[in-house]
N, C-alpha and C positions, 0 to 999 in steps of 0.2 A: 147127092153132090156135096162135096166138102166146101164149106164157106171160106172165102178169102179174108185176109185182114186188110181193111181199108186204112192205109197210112194216113195219119194226121198229126198235127203238132202235139196232140196229147201224149204221143210216144216219146217226145223229145225230152232229154235230160238236161240239155244245155252244155253238154260236153261234146264238141264237134266230132271227135274220133269215134266215140261210142254211138252217137246219133247216126253217123254215116253207116257204121256197121249194122246197127239195128235196122236201118232202112234197107240195106242190102239183104239182110236175113229175111225180112218181110217180103221183099221182091222175089227172092229165090223161093220162098215157101209158096207164094202166090203162083209162081210159074209151075211149081210142082202140082199144085191143086188144079191149075188149068190143064196141064198135060195129062193128068190122071184121067180127066174126063174126055180128052180129045185124042191123045197120042200116048198110051201107056208105055210104048217102046222107049220113050225118052226119060222115063221116071228114074231109072237107075243112075243115069248120068247126072241128073239134077240132084238126086239124093247124095251122090258122091261129093258134088260141089258143096251141098248144104252141110254135110258132116264136116268136111275140111274147114269151111268158113265158120261153123259153130266153134270148132276148136280154136281157131285163130281169135275169134271174138272173146271167148272165155279167157284166153291167155291175156288179152288186152285188159279186160276188166280186172282180172286177178292181179296183174302187175300194178295197176293203179291203186287197187285196194291195199296191196302190200306197201307201196310207196308212201301212201298217205295214212297208213295204220288204221284202216277201216275196222271199227270194233266188231262188226257182225260178219267179218270175212269168213270165218269158219263155216257158219251156216250157209252163207251165199255159195261158197265153194262146194259144199255138200249138195246143194241143189244142182249146180253145174255137173257134178260127177254123176248124180242120179239120172239127169237128163241125157248125158252122154251115153250112159249104159243102156237106157231105154232106146235111144236113137240107134245105137249099134245093133240092138236086138231087132228093132223094126227093119233095119236094113238087111240083116241076115234073113229074116222071115220073108221079106219081099223078094229076095234073090231066090229063095227056095219055093215060095208059093205063088209069086206074081200078084197081079191086081185081084182084089176080091172085095166084097162088101165089108168084111172084117178089117181088111187092110185100110180101106177108106175111113172106117170108124176110128182106127188107131191113128191115122194121119190127122184127122180132125181133133180128136181128144188129146193125143200124145204130142203133137207138134203145134198145130195152129193155136189151140187153147193154151197150151203151156207157154209158148212164146209170148202171146198176148198178156197173159196173167203175170208172167215173170217180169216183163218190161214195166207193166203198169204198177206193180207192187214192189217187188224185191229190188229191181234196178232203180226205180224212182227214189226209193229210200237211200240206196247207195249213192245215186247221183246228187242228191241234196247234200249229203255229207262231203262228197268229193269236191263239189263246187265251192263249198265253204272253205275247205282246206286249200284249194287251188287259188282262191281269191278271185273267182270269176263271178 
């Protein structure tokens, strides 16, 4: 069974738009994990939403980084692109292969762990910079 992310204030950056999107991403990911174990037929629909929402979220972050001249933007965007590529590959594999223990492992390591680590490390660093620049 894939672990869920338990949302808490530790994920908050203090930038309301990004915090709301992070919470929605975590909720969507947790729904995916829940349905994977109980109703695999709904996984593709949830993955479709997750992919679209990830792209919207990355656009939001990248627009703010550009607007406020975030010095580590290139590295941050590279992480976004790599994750998007991996996410699309996972989606394609899921469509071809369906649920499996390997797919479950990839969801846990490639999605759940990545999102958690990205928010807690890369986004926290960006958030600190943006908050200073935004004067919040």
